[in-house]
PDB file of N, CA, C and O in Angstrom, chain B, residues numbered from 101:
ATOM      1  N   UNK B 101      26.733  15.870  20.862  1.00  0.00           N
ATOM      2  CA  UNK B 101      26.481  14.636  20.597  1.00  0.00           C
ATOM      3  C   UNK B 101      24.993  14.454  20.121  1.00  0.00           C
ATOM      4  O   UNK B 101      24.052  15.114  20.563  1.00  0.00           O
ATOM      5  N   UNK B 102      24.904  13.482  19.172  1.00  0.00           N
ATOM      6  CA  UNK B 102      23.596  13.354  18.590  1.00  0.00           C
ATOM      7  C   UNK B 102      22.744  12.151  19.393  1.00  0.00           C
ATOM      8  O   UNK B 102      23.267  11.090  19.735  1.00  0.00           O
ATOM      9  N   UNK B 103      21.471  12.468  19.611  1.00  0.00           N
ATOM     10  CA  UNK B 103      20.799  11.431  20.128  1.00  0.00           C
ATOM     11  C   UNK B 103      20.172  10.676  19.025  1.00  0.00           C
ATOM     12  O   UNK B 103      20.304  11.091  17.873  1.00  0.00           O
ATOM     13  N   UNK B 104      19.469   9.550  19.289  1.00  0.00           N
ATOM     14  CA  UNK B 104      18.951   8.663  18.066  1.00  0.00           C
ATOM     15  C   UNK B 104      17.937   9.441  17.220  1.00  0.00           C
ATOM     16  O   UNK B 104      17.638   9.067  16.086  1.00  0.00           O
ATOM     17  N   UNK B 105      17.397  10.565  17.816  1.00  0.00           N
ATOM     18  CA  UNK B 105      16.380  11.255  16.955  1.00  0.00           C
ATOM     19  C   UNK B 105      16.878  12.368  16.324  1.00  0.00           C
ATOM     20  O   UNK B 105      16.122  12.920  15.525  1.00  0.00           O
ATOM     21  N   UNK B 106      18.062  12.863  16.511  1.00  0.00           N
ATOM     22  CA  UNK B 106      18.531  14.072  15.719  1.00  0.00           C
ATOM     23  C   UNK B 106      19.781  13.671  14.881  1.00  0.00           C
ATOM     24  O   UNK B 106      20.476  14.595  14.458  1.00  0.00           O
ATOM     25  N   UNK B 107      20.128  12.430  14.606  1.00  0.00           N
ATOM     26  CA  UNK B 107      21.109  12.079  13.782  1.00  0.00           C
ATOM     27  C   UNK B 107      20.782  12.418  12.392  1.00  0.00           C
ATOM     28  O   UNK B 107      19.676  12.169  11.912  1.00  0.00           O
ATOM     29  N   UNK B 108      21.850  13.055  11.657  1.00  0.00           N
ATOM     30  CA  UNK B 108      21.588  13.272  10.368  1.00  0.00           C
ATOM     31  C   UNK B 108      21.301  12.174   9.581  1.00  0.00           C
ATOM     32  O   UNK B 108      21.857  11.118   9.884  1.00  0.00           O
ATOM     33  N   UNK B 109      20.487  12.200   8.554  1.00  0.00           N
ATOM     34  CA  UNK B 109      20.050  11.102   7.754  1.00  0.00           C
ATOM     35  C   UNK B 109      21.037  10.837   6.650  1.00  0.00           C
ATOM     36  O   UNK B 109      21.665  11.752   6.116  1.00  0.00           O
ATOM     37  N   UNK B 110      21.165   9.578   6.316  1.00  0.00           N
ATOM     38  CA  UNK B 110      22.298   9.286   5.239  1.00  0.00           C
ATOM     39  C   UNK B 110      21.393   9.240   3.796  1.00  0.00           C
ATOM     40  O   UNK B 110      20.560   8.381   3.507  1.00  0.00           O
ATOM     41  N   UNK B 111      21.741  10.245   3.092  1.00  0.00           N
ATOM     42  CA  UNK B 111      21.039  10.374   1.768  1.00  0.00           C
ATOM     43  C   UNK B 111      21.922  10.052   0.722  1.00  0.00           C
ATOM     44  O   UNK B 111      21.921  10.817  -0.242  1.00  0.00           O
ATOM     45  N   UNK B 112      22.751   8.984   0.707  1.00  0.00           N
ATOM     46  CA  UNK B 112      23.473   8.569  -0.513  1.00  0.00           C
ATOM     47  C   UNK B 112      23.745   7.141  -0.263  1.00  0.00           C
ATOM     48  O   UNK B 112      23.645   6.626   0.850  1.00  0.00           O
ATOM     49  N   UNK B 113      24.173   6.379  -1.583  1.00  0.00           N
ATOM     50  CA  UNK B 113      24.417   5.089  -1.648  1.00  0.00           C
ATOM     51  C   UNK B 113      25.743   4.995  -2.263  1.00  0.00           C
ATOM     52  O   UNK B 113      26.032   5.879  -3.069  1.00  0.00           O
ATOM     53  N   UNK B 114      26.618   4.051  -2.016  1.00  0.00           N
ATOM     54  CA  UNK B 114      27.894   3.577  -2.756  1.00  0.00           C
ATOM     55  C   UNK B 114      27.573   2.540  -3.587  1.00  0.00           C
ATOM     56  O   UNK B 114      27.183   1.490  -3.078  1.00  0.00           O
ATOM     57  N   UNK B 115      27.670   2.648  -4.825  1.00  0.00           N
ATOM     58  CA  UNK B 115      27.387   1.625  -5.774  1.00  0.00           C
ATOM     59  C   UNK B 115      28.295   1.339  -6.867  1.00  0.00           C
ATOM     60  O   UNK B 115      28.794   2.342  -7.377  1.00  0.00           O
ATOM     61  N   UNK B 116      28.640   0.198  -7.362  1.00  0.00           N
ATOM     62  CA  UNK B 116      29.587  -0.119  -8.318  1.00  0.00           C
ATOM     63  C   UNK B 116      29.222   0.652  -9.698  1.00  0.00           C
ATOM     64  O   UNK B 116      28.048   0.707 -10.066  1.00  0.00           O
ATOM     65  N   UNK B 117      30.186   1.200 -10.390  1.00  0.00           N
ATOM     66  CA  UNK B 117      30.067   1.760 -11.691  1.00  0.00           C
ATOM     67  C   UNK B 117      29.883   0.542 -12.737  1.00  0.00           C
ATOM     68  O   UNK B 117      30.829  -0.101 -13.193  1.00  0.00           O
ATOM     69  N   UNK B 118      28.672   0.348 -13.015  1.00  0.00           N
ATOM     70  CA  UNK B 118      28.344  -0.744 -13.982  1.00  0.00           C
ATOM     71  C   UNK B 118      28.936  -2.086 -13.402  1.00  0.00           C
ATOM     72  O   UNK B 118      28.617  -2.462 -12.274  1.00  0.00           O
ATOM     73  N   UNK B 119      29.724  -2.732 -14.124  1.00  0.00           N
ATOM     74  CA  UNK B 119      30.281  -3.869 -13.895  1.00  0.00           C
ATOM     75  C   UNK B 119      31.783  -3.672 -13.580  1.00  0.00           C
ATOM     76  O   UNK B 119      32.563  -4.593 -13.820  1.00  0.00           O
ATOM     77  N   UNK B 120      32.235  -2.460 -13.031  1.00  0.00           N
ATOM     78  CA  UNK B 120      33.562  -2.216 -12.758  1.00  0.00           C
ATOM     79  C   UNK B 120      34.229  -3.022 -11.854  1.00  0.00           C
ATOM     80  O   UNK B 120      35.350  -3.454 -12.123  1.00  0.00           O
ATOM     81  N   UNK B 121      33.646  -3.285 -10.767  1.00  0.00           N
ATOM     82  CA  UNK B 121      34.230  -4.130  -9.702  1.00  0.00           C
ATOM     83  C   UNK B 121      34.436  -5.606 -10.218  1.00  0.00           C
ATOM     84  O   UNK B 121      35.443  -6.215  -9.857  1.00  0.00           O
ATOM     85  N   UNK B 122      33.669  -6.099 -10.911  1.00  0.00           N
ATOM     86  CA  UNK B 122      33.704  -7.338 -11.433  1.00  0.00           C
ATOM     87  C   UNK B 122      34.899  -7.555 -12.379  1.00  0.00           C
ATOM     88  O   UNK B 122      35.654  -8.527 -12.334  1.00  0.00           O
ATOM     89  N   UNK B 123      34.980  -6.457 -13.297  1.00  0.00           N
ATOM     90  CA  UNK B 123      36.032  -6.484 -14.387  1.00  0.00           C
ATOM     91  C   UNK B 123      37.441  -6.268 -13.706  1.00  0.00           C
ATOM     92  O   UNK B 123      38.408  -6.863 -14.182  1.00  0.00           O
ATOM     93  N   UNK B 124      37.596  -5.455 -12.627  1.00  0.00           N
ATOM     94  CA  UNK B 124      38.624  -5.097 -12.128  1.00  0.00           C
ATOM     95  C   UNK B 124      39.187  -6.394 -11.108  1.00  0.00           C
ATOM     96  O   UNK B 124      40.389  -6.530 -10.880  1.00  0.00           O
ATOM     97  N   UNK B 125      38.335  -7.143 -10.644  1.00  0.00           N
ATOM     98  CA  UNK B 125      38.536  -8.352  -9.849  1.00  0.00           C
ATOM     99  C   UNK B 125      39.083  -9.513 -10.865  1.00  0.00           C
ATOM    100  O   UNK B 125      40.057 -10.218 -10.601  1.00  0.00           O
ATOM    101  N   UNK B 126      38.444  -9.590 -11.858  1.00  0.00           N
ATOM    102  CA  UNK B 126      39.045 -10.473 -12.877  1.00  0.00           C
ATOM    103  C   UNK B 126      40.362 -10.161 -13.341  1.00  0.00           C
ATOM    104  O   UNK B 126      41.271 -10.991 -13.311  1.00  0.00           O
ATOM    105  N   UNK B 127      40.514  -8.845 -13.824  1.00  0.00           N
ATOM    106  CA  UNK B 127      41.826  -8.366 -14.311  1.00  0.00           C
ATOM    107  C   UNK B 127      43.043  -8.610 -13.182  1.00  0.00           C
ATOM    108  O   UNK B 127      44.200  -8.912 -13.477  1.00  0.00           O
ATOM    109  N   UNK B 128      42.603  -8.442 -12.023  1.00  0.00           N
ATOM    110  CA  UNK B 128      43.566  -8.534 -11.005  1.00  0.00           C
ATOM    111  C   UNK B 128      43.801 -10.045 -10.736  1.00  0.00           C
ATOM    112  O   UNK B 128      44.684 -10.301  -9.918  1.00  0.00           O
ATOM    113  N   UNK B 129      43.214 -10.961 -11.240  1.00  0.00           N
ATOM    114  CA  UNK B 129      43.420 -12.437 -11.147  1.00  0.00           C
ATOM    115  C   UNK B 129      42.711 -12.994  -9.937  1.00  0.00           C
ATOM    116  O   UNK B 129      43.018 -14.146  -9.632  1.00  0.00           O
ATOM    117  N   UNK B 130      41.821 -12.376  -9.200  1.00  0.00           N
ATOM    118  CA  UNK B 130      41.109 -12.921  -8.279  1.00  0.00           C
ATOM    119  C   UNK B 130      39.762 -13.409  -8.541  1.00  0.00           C
ATOM    120  O   UNK B 130      38.933 -12.806  -9.222  1.00  0.00           O
ATOM    121  N   UNK B 131      39.544 -14.782  -7.837  1.00  0.00           N
ATOM    122  CA  UNK B 131      38.223 -15.394  -7.923  1.00  0.00           C
ATOM    123  C   UNK B 131      37.329 -14.450  -7.024  1.00  0.00           C
ATOM    124  O   UNK B 131      37.793 -13.599  -6.266  1.00  0.00           O
ATOM    125  N   UNK B 132      36.030 -14.705  -7.203  1.00  0.00           N
ATOM    126  CA  UNK B 132      35.158 -13.889  -6.082  1.00  0.00           C
ATOM    127  C   UNK B 132      35.326 -14.543  -4.749  1.00  0.00           C
ATOM    128  O   UNK B 132      35.175 -13.816  -3.767  1.00  0.00           O
ATOM    129  N   UNK B 133      35.597 -15.719  -4.572  1.00  0.00           N
ATOM    130  CA  UNK B 133      35.866 -16.256  -3.151  1.00  0.00           C
ATOM    131  C   UNK B 133      37.266 -15.667  -2.587  1.00  0.00           C
ATOM    132  O   UNK B 133      37.326 -15.334  -1.403  1.00  0.00           O
ATOM    133  N   UNK B 134      38.275 -15.550  -3.350  1.00  0.00           N
ATOM    134  CA  UNK B 134      39.620 -14.956  -3.041  1.00  0.00           C
ATOM    135  C   UNK B 134      39.370 -13.434  -2.589  1.00  0.00           C
ATOM    136  O   UNK B 134      39.873 -12.988  -1.558  1.00  0.00           O
ATOM    137  N   UNK B 135      38.595 -12.712  -3.400  1.00  0.00           N
ATOM    138  CA  UNK B 135      38.450 -11.312  -3.206  1.00  0.00           C
ATOM    139  C   UNK B 135      37.675 -11.013  -2.023  1.00  0.00           C
ATOM    140  O   UNK B 135      37.989 -10.081  -1.283  1.00  0.00           O
ATOM    141  N   UNK B 136      36.586 -11.827  -1.788  1.00  0.00           N
ATOM    142  CA  UNK B 136      35.777 -11.761  -0.792  1.00  0.00           C
ATOM    143  C   UNK B 136      36.568 -12.116   0.604  1.00  0.00           C
ATOM    144  O   UNK B 136      36.460 -11.392   1.594  1.00  0.00           O
ATOM    145  N   UNK B 137      37.277 -13.163   0.583  1.00  0.00           N
ATOM    146  CA  UNK B 137      38.023 -13.546   1.725  1.00  0.00           C
ATOM    147  C   UNK B 137      39.202 -12.319   2.003  1.00  0.00           C
ATOM    148  O   UNK B 137      39.505 -11.988   3.149  1.00  0.00           O
ATOM    149  N   UNK B 138      39.724 -11.791   0.970  1.00  0.00           N
ATOM    150  CA  UNK B 138      40.803 -10.630   1.295  1.00  0.00           C
ATOM    151  C   UNK B 138      40.021  -9.388   1.896  1.00  0.00           C
ATOM    152  O   UNK B 138      40.630  -8.593   2.613  1.00  0.00           O
ATOM    153  N   UNK B 139      38.838  -9.236   1.644  1.00  0.00           N
ATOM    154  CA  UNK B 139      38.174  -8.047   2.159  1.00  0.00           C
ATOM    155  C   UNK B 139      37.235  -8.159   3.249  1.00  0.00           C
ATOM    156  O   UNK B 139      36.669  -7.182   3.739  1.00  0.00           O
ATOM    157  N   UNK B 140      37.062  -9.409   3.647  1.00  0.00           N
ATOM    158  CA  UNK B 140      36.390  -9.886   4.906  1.00  0.00           C
ATOM    159  C   UNK B 140      34.690  -9.781   4.636  1.00  0.00           C
ATOM    160  O   UNK B 140      33.906  -9.358   5.486  1.00  0.00           O
ATOM    161  N   UNK B 141      34.371 -10.171   3.517  1.00  0.00           N
ATOM    162  CA  UNK B 141      32.874 -10.241   3.364  1.00  0.00           C
ATOM    163  C   UNK B 141      32.452 -11.795   2.670  1.00  0.00           C
ATOM    164  O   UNK B 141      33.307 -12.569   2.242  1.00  0.00           O
ATOM    165  N   UNK B 142      31.455 -11.984   2.658  1.00  0.00           N
ATOM    166  CA  UNK B 142      30.938 -13.379   2.133  1.00  0.00           C
ATOM    167  C   UNK B 142      31.074 -13.278   0.478  1.00  0.00           C
ATOM    168  O   UNK B 142      30.951 -12.195  -0.093  1.00  0.00           O
ATOM    169  N   UNK B 143      31.297 -14.314  -0.118  1.00  0.00           N
ATOM    170  CA  UNK B 143      31.196 -14.279  -1.625  1.00  0.00           C
ATOM    171  C   UNK B 143      29.874 -13.775  -2.130  1.00  0.00           C
ATOM    172  O   UNK B 143      29.908 -12.885  -2.979  1.00  0.00           O
ATOM    173  N   UNK B 144      28.541 -14.297  -1.655  1.00  0.00           N
ATOM    174  CA  UNK B 144      27.379 -13.782  -2.045  1.00  0.00           C
ATOM    175  C   UNK B 144      27.276 -12.248  -1.825  1.00  0.00           C
ATOM    176  O   UNK B 144      26.691 -11.539  -2.643  1.00  0.00           O
ATOM    177  N   UNK B 145      27.822 -11.782  -0.772  1.00  0.00           N
ATOM    178  CA  UNK B 145      27.855 -10.261  -0.512  1.00  0.00           C
ATOM    179  C   UNK B 145      28.692  -9.620  -1.691  1.00  0.00           C
ATOM    180  O   UNK B 145      28.216  -8.733  -2.400  1.00  0.00           O
ATOM    181  N   UNK B 146      29.793 -10.056  -1.834  1.00  0.00           N
ATOM    182  CA  UNK B 146      30.592  -9.416  -3.071  1.00  0.00           C
ATOM    183  C   UNK B 146      29.855  -9.645  -4.268  1.00  0.00           C
ATOM    184  O   UNK B 146      29.832  -8.696  -5.052  1.00  0.00           O
ATOM    185  N   UNK B 147      29.268 -10.646  -4.583  1.00  0.00           N
ATOM    186  CA  UNK B 147      28.394 -10.726  -5.916  1.00  0.00           C
ATOM    187  C   UNK B 147      27.272  -9.686  -5.904  1.00  0.00           C
ATOM    188  O   UNK B 147      26.943  -9.094  -6.931  1.00  0.00           O
ATOM    189  N   UNK B 148      26.727  -9.490  -4.788  1.00  0.00           N
ATOM    190  CA  UNK B 148      25.619  -8.485  -4.659  1.00  0.00           C
ATOM    191  C   UNK B 148      26.187  -7.086  -4.966  1.00  0.00           C
ATOM    192  O   UNK B 148      25.564  -6.355  -5.735  1.00  0.00           O
ATOM    193  N   UNK B 149      27.374  -6.666  -4.385  1.00  0.00           N
ATOM    194  CA  UNK B 149      28.032  -5.535  -4.667  1.00  0.00           C
ATOM    195  C   UNK B 149      28.504  -5.508  -6.212  1.00  0.00           C
ATOM    196  O   UNK B 149      28.465  -4.423  -6.792  1.00  0.00           O
ATOM    197  N   UNK B 150      28.884  -6.494  -6.804  1.00  0.00           N
ATOM    198  CA  UNK B 150      29.388  -6.371  -8.126  1.00  0.00           C
ATOM    199  C   UNK B 150      27.920  -6.367  -9.098  1.00  0.00           C
ATOM    200  O   UNK B 150      28.009  -6.142 -10.305  1.00  0.00           O
ATOM    201  N   UNK B 151      26.746  -6.602  -8.524  1.00  0.00           N
ATOM    202  CA  UNK B 151      25.703  -6.462  -9.292  1.00  0.00           C
ATOM    203  C   UNK B 151      24.749  -5.191  -8.870  1.00  0.00           C
ATOM    204  O   UNK B 151      23.543  -5.099  -9.102  1.00  0.00           O
ATOM    205  N   UNK B 152      25.459  -4.374  -8.291  1.00  0.00           N
ATOM    206  CA  UNK B 152      24.735  -2.967  -8.048  1.00  0.00           C
ATOM    207  C   UNK B 152      24.326  -2.754  -6.611  1.00  0.00           C
ATOM    208  O   UNK B 152      23.916  -1.643  -6.275  1.00  0.00           O
ATOM    209  N   UNK B 153      24.408  -3.724  -5.755  1.00  0.00           N
ATOM    210  CA  UNK B 153      24.017  -3.385  -4.162  1.00  0.00           C
ATOM    211  C   UNK B 153      24.809  -2.448  -3.649  1.00  0.00           C
ATOM    212  O   UNK B 153      26.000  -2.379  -3.954  1.00  0.00           O
ATOM    213  N   UNK B 154      24.259  -1.674  -2.860  1.00  0.00           N
ATOM    214  CA  UNK B 154      24.949  -0.663  -2.311  1.00  0.00           C
ATOM    215  C   UNK B 154      25.813  -1.309  -1.183  1.00  0.00           C
ATOM    216  O   UNK B 154      25.476  -2.368  -0.654  1.00  0.00           O
ATOM    217  N   UNK B 155      26.989  -0.595  -0.825  1.00  0.00           N
ATOM    218  CA  UNK B 155      28.001  -0.972   0.086  1.00  0.00           C
ATOM    219  C   UNK B 155      28.329   0.152   1.091  1.00  0.00           C
ATOM    220  O   UNK B 155      27.725   1.221   1.004  1.00  0.00           O
ATOM    221  N   UNK B 156      29.283  -0.055   2.063  1.00  0.00           N
ATOM    222  CA  UNK B 156      29.799   0.923   2.904  1.00  0.00           C
ATOM    223  C   UNK B 156      30.962   1.508   2.319  1.00  0.00           C
ATOM    224  O   UNK B 156      31.629   0.832   1.537  1.00  0.00           O
ATOM    225  N   UNK B 157      31.311   2.755   2.617  1.00  0.00           N
ATOM    226  CA  UNK B 157      32.633   3.375   2.155  1.00  0.00           C
ATOM    227  C   UNK B 157      33.875   2.586   2.437  1.00  0.00           C
ATOM    228  O   UNK B 157      34.823   2.477   1.659  1.00  0.00           O
ATOM    229  N   UNK B 158      33.766   1.975   3.782  1.00  0.00           N
ATOM    230  CA  UNK B 158      34.848   1.113   4.157  1.00  0.00           C
ATOM    231  C   UNK B 158      35.075  -0.261   3.280  1.00  0.00           C
ATOM    232  O   UNK B 158      36.163  -0.720   2.935  1.00  0.00           O
ATOM    233  N   UNK B 159      33.950  -0.724   3.047  1.00  0.00           N
ATOM    234  CA  UNK B 159      33.958  -1.911   2.063  1.00  0.00           C
ATOM    235  C   UNK B 159      34.495  -1.553   0.774  1.00  0.00           C
ATOM    236  O   UNK B 159      35.342  -2.262   0.229  1.00  0.00           O
ATOM    237  N   UNK B 160      33.982  -0.328   0.174  1.00  0.00           N
ATOM    238  CA  UNK B 160      34.259  -0.033  -1.121  1.00  0.00           C
ATOM    239  C   UNK B 160      35.754   0.111  -1.211  1.00  0.00           C
ATOM    240  O   UNK B 160      36.351  -0.353  -2.182  1.00  0.00           O
ATOM    241  N   UNK B 161      36.494   0.845  -0.067  1.00  0.00           N
ATOM    242  CA  UNK B 161      37.848   1.118  -0.202  1.00  0.00           C
ATOM    243  C   UNK B 161      38.580  -0.117  -0.109  1.00  0.00           C
ATOM    244  O   UNK B 161      39.632  -0.204  -0.742  1.00  0.00           O
ATOM    245  N   UNK B 162      38.127  -1.209   0.674  1.00  0.00           N
ATOM    246  CA  UNK B 162      38.766  -2.445   0.784  1.00  0.00           C
ATOM    247  C   UNK B 162      38.772  -3.181  -0.663  1.00  0.00           C
ATOM    248  O   UNK B 162      39.709  -3.842  -1.111  1.00  0.00           O
ATOM    249  N   UNK B 163      37.708  -2.964  -1.207  1.00  0.00           N
ATOM    250  CA  UNK B 163      37.514  -3.803  -2.541  1.00  0.00           C
ATOM    251  C   UNK B 163      38.583  -3.034  -3.502  1.00  0.00           C
ATOM    252  O   UNK B 163      39.411  -3.638  -4.185  1.00  0.00           O
ATOM    253  N   UNK B 164      38.466  -1.810  -3.464  1.00  0.00           N
ATOM    254  CA  UNK B 164      39.404  -1.081  -4.408  1.00  0.00           C
ATOM    255  C   UNK B 164      40.913  -1.423  -4.270  1.00  0.00           C
ATOM    256  O   UNK B 164      41.660  -1.590  -5.235  1.00  0.00           O
ATOM    257  N   UNK B 165      41.281  -1.511  -2.961  1.00  0.00           N
ATOM    258  CA  UNK B 165      42.710  -1.719  -2.642  1.00  0.00           C
ATOM    259  C   UNK B 165      42.895  -3.133  -3.046  1.00  0.00           C
ATOM    260  O   UNK B 165      43.994  -3.370  -3.546  1.00  0.00           O
ATOM    261  N   UNK B 166      41.998  -4.212  -2.935  1.00  0.00           N
ATOM    262  CA  UNK B 166      42.276  -5.540  -3.214  1.00  0.00           C
ATOM    263  C   UNK B 166      42.512  -5.707  -4.711  1.00  0.00           C
ATOM    264  O   UNK B 166      43.248  -6.617  -5.092  1.00  0.00           O
ATOM    265  N   UNK B 167      41.911  -4.855  -5.612  1.00  0.00           N
ATOM    266  CA  UNK B 167      42.118  -5.146  -6.950  1.00  0.00           C
ATOM    267  C   UNK B 167      42.803  -4.117  -7.657  1.00  0.00           C
ATOM    268  O   UNK B 167      42.759  -4.063  -8.886  1.00  0.00           O
ATOM    269  N   UNK B 168      43.510  -3.198  -6.879  1.00  0.00           N
ATOM    270  CA  UNK B 168      44.527  -2.306  -7.308  1.00  0.00           C
ATOM    271  C   UNK B 168      43.949  -1.090  -7.988  1.00  0.00           C
ATOM    272  O   UNK B 168      44.637  -0.482  -8.808  1.00  0.00           O
ATOM    273  N   UNK B 169      42.763  -0.716  -7.704  1.00  0.00           N
ATOM    274  CA  UNK B 169      42.123   0.390  -8.336  1.00  0.00           C
ATOM    275  C   UNK B 169      41.676   1.452  -7.314  1.00  0.00           C
ATOM    276  O   UNK B 169      41.611   1.145  -6.124  1.00  0.00           O
ATOM    277  N   UNK B 170      41.347   2.765  -7.765  1.00  0.00           N
ATOM    278  CA  UNK B 170      40.836   3.558  -6.629  1.00  0.00           C
ATOM    279  C   UNK B 170      39.378   3.488  -6.544  1.00  0.00           C
ATOM    280  O   UNK B 170      38.647   2.964  -7.386  1.00  0.00           O
ATOM    281  N   UNK B 171      39.028   4.036  -5.506  1.00  0.00           N
ATOM    282  CA  UNK B 171      37.531   4.079  -5.084  1.00  0.00           C
ATOM    283  C   UNK B 171      36.801   4.888  -6.109  1.00  0.00           C
ATOM    284  O   UNK B 171      35.666   4.485  -6.366  1.00  0.00           O
ATOM    285  N   UNK B 172      37.247   6.001  -6.775  1.00  0.00           N
ATOM    286  CA  UNK B 172      36.697   6.722  -7.728  1.00  0.00           C
ATOM    287  C   UNK B 172      36.508   5.977  -9.173  1.00  0.00           C
ATOM    288  O   UNK B 172      35.569   6.241  -9.924  1.00  0.00           O
ATOM    289  N   UNK B 173      37.475   5.059  -9.450  1.00  0.00           N
ATOM    290  CA  UNK B 173      37.424   4.355 -10.503  1.00  0.00           C
ATOM    291  C   UNK B 173      36.206   3.186 -10.413  1.00  0.00           C
ATOM    292  O   UNK B 173      35.633   2.856 -11.452  1.00  0.00           O
ATOM    293  N   UNK B 174      35.898   2.674  -9.325  1.00  0.00           N
ATOM    294  CA  UNK B 174      35.060   1.412  -9.202  1.00  0.00           C
ATOM    295  C   UNK B 174      33.675   2.011  -8.745  1.00  0.00           C
ATOM    296  O   UNK B 174      32.684   1.414  -9.166  1.00  0.00           O
ATOM    297  N   UNK B 175      33.500   2.960  -8.051  1.00  0.00           N
ATOM    298  CA  UNK B 175      32.129   3.244  -7.367  1.00  0.00           C
ATOM    299  C   UNK B 175      31.624   4.717  -7.740  1.00  0.00           C
ATOM    300  O   UNK B 175      32.344   5.642  -8.116  1.00  0.00           O
ATOM    301  N   UNK B 176      30.295   4.742  -7.565  1.00  0.00           N
ATOM    302  CA  UNK B 176      29.540   6.068  -7.739  1.00  0.00           C
ATOM    303  C   UNK B 176      28.800   6.338  -6.373  1.00  0.00           C
ATOM    304  O   UNK B 176      28.217   5.457  -5.742  1.00  0.00           O
ATOM    305  N   UNK B 177      28.878   7.455  -6.049  1.00  0.00           N
ATOM    306  CA  UNK B 177      27.954   7.999  -5.014  1.00  0.00           C
ATOM    307  C   UNK B 177      26.739   8.521  -5.486  1.00  0.00           C
ATOM    308  O   UNK B 177      26.750   9.501  -6.231  1.00  0.00           O
ATOM    309  N   UNK B 178      25.496   7.881  -5.077  1.00  0.00           N
ATOM    310  CA  UNK B 178      24.432   8.195  -5.720  1.00  0.00           C
ATOM    311  C   UNK B 178      23.481   8.881  -4.552  1.00  0.00           C
ATOM    312  O   UNK B 178      23.217   8.317  -3.490  1.00  0.00           O
ATOM    313  N   UNK B 179      23.028  10.149  -4.920  1.00  0.00           N
ATOM    314  CA  UNK B 179      22.321  10.901  -4.079  1.00  0.00           C
ATOM    315  C   UNK B 179      20.771  10.379  -3.879  1.00  0.00           C
ATOM    316  O   UNK B 179      20.009  10.426  -4.844  1.00  0.00           O
ATOM    317  N   UNK B 180      20.380   9.943  -2.765  1.00  0.00           N
ATOM    318  CA  UNK B 180      19.073   9.473  -2.413  1.00  0.00           C
ATOM    319  C   UNK B 180      18.263  10.284  -1.680  1.00  0.00           C
ATOM    320  O   UNK B 180      17.198   9.904  -1.193  1.00  0.00           O
ATOM    321  N   UNK B 181      18.827  11.667  -1.549  1.00  0.00           N
ATOM    322  CA  UNK B 181      18.035  12.658  -0.457  1.00  0.00           C
ATOM    323  C   UNK B 181      16.775  13.176  -1.151  1.00  0.00           C
ATOM    324  O   UNK B 181      16.509  13.045  -2.345  1.00  0.00           O
ATOM    325  N   UNK B 182      16.036  13.790  -0.210  1.00  0.00           N
ATOM    326  CA  UNK B 182      14.868  14.386  -0.785  1.00  0.00           C
ATOM    327  C   UNK B 182      15.069  15.341  -1.879  1.00  0.00           C
ATOM    328  O   UNK B 182      16.063  16.064  -1.810  1.00  0.00           O
ATOM    329  N   UNK B 183      14.260  15.453  -2.896  1.00  0.00           N
ATOM    330  CA  UNK B 183      14.287  16.392  -4.012  1.00  0.00           C
ATOM    331  C   UNK B 183      13.808  17.726  -3.588  1.00  0.00           C
ATOM    332  O   UNK B 183      12.728  17.889  -3.021  1.00  0.00           O
ATOM    333  N   UNK B 184      14.689  18.736  -3.893  1.00  0.00           N
ATOM    334  CA  UNK B 184      14.412  20.023  -3.601  1.00  0.00           C
ATOM    335  C   UNK B 184      13.796  20.674  -4.796  1.00  0.00           C
ATOM    336  O   UNK B 184      13.929  20.179  -5.915  1.00  0.00           O
ATOM    337  N   UNK B 185      13.176  21.691  -4.601  1.00  0.00           N
ATOM    338  CA  UNK B 185      12.377  22.528  -5.671  1.00  0.00           C
ATOM    339  C   UNK B 185      13.415  22.698  -6.953  1.00  0.00           C
ATOM    340  O   UNK B 185      14.632  22.525  -7.016  1.00  0.00           O
ATOM    341  N   UNK B 186      12.514  23.079  -7.880  1.00  0.00           N
ATOM    342  CA  UNK B 186      13.258  23.351  -9.393  1.00  0.00           C
ATOM    343  C   UNK B 186      14.378  24.000  -9.419  1.00  0.00           C
ATOM    344  O   UNK B 186      14.942  24.215 -10.492  1.00  0.00           O
TER     345      UNK B 186
END
């Protein structure tokens, strides 16, 4: 069991591939309000994700399911860990 001091650090972000989330939502025929309601986030939060804000793996999978796409089609996993030597 990890204590608060020895938890592994999160060195990645889940972000939309360009405007993939917005495009998929529109093609699926969903308004931003409809999609946000379907996945359980606010419309401004969905807009932030569509514009490149990071999100959780769970929310990313909910978005993908709502618009009929896979996680891999819509999101990139960006490494934010400390850079190691050359």
